[in-house]
N, C-alpha and C positions, 0 to 999 in steps of 0.2 A: 246693058251688059259691056263692059270693058273688053275688045279684040285684041290679042295678043300676035306678034308676030315674032319670029325668032330673028329673022332678018333686019326685024327694026331693030332692036337691042343689038345686034352685031353691027350693024351700021353705026348706031351711036357710039358705039364705045372705040370703035374705029377710027373716027375724027377727032376722038381725045387725045389718042395718043398717034401719030402719024409717023415718027421717025423714031431714031435713036436717042437716048439720053444725049444733050448737049448738041448736037448734031447741027450743021448747019452754020448762022451766024445768029446767037445770042444778044440779046441788046446790052445783059450784063453778065459778067462769068465771074466765079470766085475759085480761084487759085490758090495753090500752097499747100502747106503741110503744118503739122502742130508748131505753134511760136511765130510762125508767120503766114500770114494769109495776104491775098491783094484780093480787091474788088474793084473791076474794071468795065467802065465802058468804052469800048474802044479803045483809046490810045490815052483816055482821061482816068486817073484814077478816083474812085469813089469813096475806097479805104484803103488801109495798109496798115497793119498792127497782128497783134497777138491772139484777138479775142474773135474765136470762129463765130461764136452768136452775132457779134456785131458786124461783121464782114458780110454774114447773108441780108440780117435785117436791112442795114444800111444801103445792099441792092435793093431789096425788096423795095424798100421805100421810095427809092430813086426811080423806080420802074414807072412808067403811065401805063394807062390801059389798055390791053391789048399787046402790052412787051413782055418778054420771056427772060426769066434770068435762070443759069445752067449753072448749078453748086458744084464742080469738077471735084474740089477739095474735101479730105474726109475730115473729120474731128470731132470735138464733144462741145456741146451748147449748156450743158451743165444742167441745173434746174433753172433751164429758161424755156419762153416759148418764141417760136417762128409764128408770125403773123401775116397771111397774105391776103390782101385786099381785093375788093371788087376787081373785075378784069384783068388782074396780074397771071401770069403763068411761071409755076414753078417747078423746076426738074432737080433732085437732088440727085446727082449724080455717083456721088461719093457715098459715103456711111456715115450717117450722122447719130452719133451716140448721147442719149438724155437722160438725166436726172429726173428725181421724182418733182415735181412742184406741185402740190396737192392741189385737186380741183381743176387744174388746168392741161391743156394738152403740149405736146413737145410742138407740134403743129397744127395751128388753129386759123380757120377762115370761118368767121362770125357775121353776121349781118350784111354780108356780102352779097354780089352780083355777077355772076359769069367767072368765078375765079377756077384757076384749073391747078390741080398738083398732079402734073403728069406721071413724074416717077420720086419714088422714094424707098431709099433703103434705110432702115432705123433701128438701131439697137440700144440697150439700156433699160431703165424702169422706169419710164413715165409713168404718171397716174391715166394718161390716155395718150395714145399715141398721138392720134389727131382728134381735135374737138372742133364739133360745126352743131350752130343753130342758126334759124334766121336767114337760110341762104337762098339764092335762086339760080338754077341753072349751075351748079357744083358739079365740076367733075375730078374725079377722082381717077387716076391710071393707073400704073403696075406700081403697086404698093407692097412693100416687103419691109416685114416687123420681125428681128429673133431677139424676141425679148426675154429679161432676166428675170430672176426672182425678186418679188417686193414691185414688180410692175403692176399695172391694173388692166383697163379695156384697149385693144388696138384701136378702133374707130370707133367713136361714142357721138351721136346726134343727142343734145340733152334735151330732158324732160319738161322742165317749167321754165321754157325759154319759146320766144318766137320760131313757128315751123318753117318748114321748106318746102320748095316746088321744084321739081324736075333736077334730081340727084342721078348722075349716071357715075357707077363704076365697073371699070376694067376687072383687072385681075388682082386680088385680094388676098396675101398669102402672111399669115402671122403665126408664129410658133414661139410659145411659151408665155403669153399672158396670162396673168393672174387670174382674170376674171373672161369678158366676151371677146372673141377675135373682134366681133362687128357687132353692132347695138344701135338700131334706131329707135326714134320717136319722132312721131308729128312730119313724117313726110307724105307729101302727095305727088305723085310720080317719081317711081325709081326704080332706075334699071340697073341689074347686077349682071356682068359675066361670069365672073366665078368668086366663090370664096373659098380658099383653102386654109384651114384649120388644124395645126398640130399640135397635141401638149397644152391645150387651155385650159384654165381653171372652171370656166363654166361652157357659154353655147358658142358656138361656131358661127352661127348667124341667129341674132334676134331681132324679130321685127316687132313695133309696138306703135299703136296708133298710126300705123304705116298705109296708105292708099295707091290704088293704080299700079300695083308694084310687077315688075318681071325681073325673073331671077335663073340664071342659068345653070350653077351649080353650086352646090354646096356638098364639100367633102373634108369630113373631120375627123380625124382619128385621135382616140384619147382627149376627148373634150367633155368636162364635166364629170371627170370619175369621182365616184363616190357622192356625185350629187344627185340633184333632179331636174340639172340642167339637159339641155340636148343639143345635137349637130345643128338641128333646125327648131327653130321655138317661134311662135306666135302668141302674143299675151298683150292682155290691155285693150280688147276690143281692136285689135289689128284686121284691118280690113272691112271695118264698120265706114260704112260710106256717109257723107252729111244727112242724108236723108232718113237716116238711121237703120237702112237694111242691109244686108252682106251678100248683095249680087255679088257675081262673079269679078273679082278686080284685083287679086293676086295669084301671081304664077309660078311656080317653081318645075324649073324640068328633069331636075335630077337631085335629090341627097344621097349622099353617100355616108353610111356610119361605122366605125370601125371601134368596138369597146367604148369606153366614155362612161355617160350618165345613160341619158336616154338618146334615142335616134331622130324621131319626129314627136315633137309635143304642141298640141294646140290646147288653151287654156283662155280660160276668164274672158268671154264673151266675145273670141275671135272667129276667123272665118272669111266667107268669099274669097275661098282658096282652091285651086286644083296644083297638084302637085302630079307629075306625068310619071314620075317614075322613082323608087326609092330602091336602094341597095343597106340593109341593115345586118350587121353581123356582131354577137358577143356583146351586147350594151349590159350593164352592171345592172341598169332600171328597165324602165319598159322601152320595148324597141319601137312602140308608136302607142303614145295617150291622146285622146282626143277628150277633153274634159269641160264641158259649157262652151259647147263651140257649133258653129250654124254654117250650113253649106259648105264643109266640106270634101273634095274627092279626091282620093288616091288612086290614081287611073291603072295602076299596074308596079310589082316590084317583088323582092324577095326580102323574107325576114330568115336567119338561122341562127337560133340560138338565141342568149339573154333572156331581158324579161321579156313579160306578154305584150300581146297586143291586145289594149284594154282600151274600152270606152266607158266614161266615166263621168259622174258630177257632184258638183257639191251644191249643197241648199239654196246658197245666198243668190243662185244664179238660174236660170231658165237652163233645163237640160237640154242636151244634146237633140239638133235636129237635122234634117238633109244631110246626114255623112253616107259616103257609099266608100267603102274598101275592096278592091280588087288587089290581091296579094297571093303569093305562094308562100307558105310558113312552115317552115321545120322546126321541130325540137325546142318549142315553146307553144304557149298558148293562146287563143284568143277568147277575151271574156268582154260581155258588155253588161252593165250592173250598175245603176239601173237601166232600163230598156228606155232608149229613146225615141225620137219622134223621125218617122220615116227614115230609119238606118238600113241600109243595105251593104251586105256583106256576099263576096264572090271568092271565098278562101280556098285554095288547095295547098296541098303537103301534107302534112302528117301532123298538126298540129292540132291538139285538144281546142273543141270548141265549145262555149258554154254563152251563145249569144240570143237574142230573143228572137 
């Protein structure tokens, strides 16, 4: 069993972002405004011109491992991609507006070791605000995305690409994404301080084939309205260890959901998870749905209104087993069908109960 420590997570993310954006003496700085940008290393110009994307990328390309670029200027990169290589430290202190480059990220770090994206404020309609795969020791710091209609996913770790190890995220704030705020695939070793999702089309945080994860807070308002997606969702064998077991290795300290689709959703042979507390109100779909999952423990929390708290199962997977729910539930129901194996309920409140 993996042992978790709140202090471990907080220290990890604190080291990722230790000062204000652009503070100190960055190795390279991008300054200017629309139509006129300058990229400088001390007194040496790396780039001067009207292309905001070129100003940023040439600065990144001129960095050595362990060096830092601070993008102080704001502008639009259009339907282009900023690529952050191994060991390079990116700080986006201005606002970067991005168009939609289908299947690509506005910001990408792929196949890298030790890349850091400490700050980013992103607007526009990117297919992916940030796209990653094949990374080791990737750090994402204070990331803010205020996206427009036509955008896709805020942060995406690709499914059919090399896996990732030791990913750290500090504070991820995503508003207006057409799909998920944050979606992971294939990560072993994930630490997240918080994911704040507002008015996103699907999930606040979606974990898939991710193991040894420790998440502080998922706070979602109007995530996945009219869909089966959830503020927090685990799917596609999330938490299944390399030995085929679901020993506890995923921990989420708090999930808050207001409106939207579902609150908490575990599905498709996922598990090995402890959620310390939930606060779910008025979801349009299930407040909690656990379907074909194994070793899931929601230790405390409240549900008020919205869809039912439900344990269910599809015939193509083994039924639920080792599920524990300790909740205060008002103004909705708690139902288990079919009966799982070793399911434990400690339900208070005025909920209607139909459990095995």
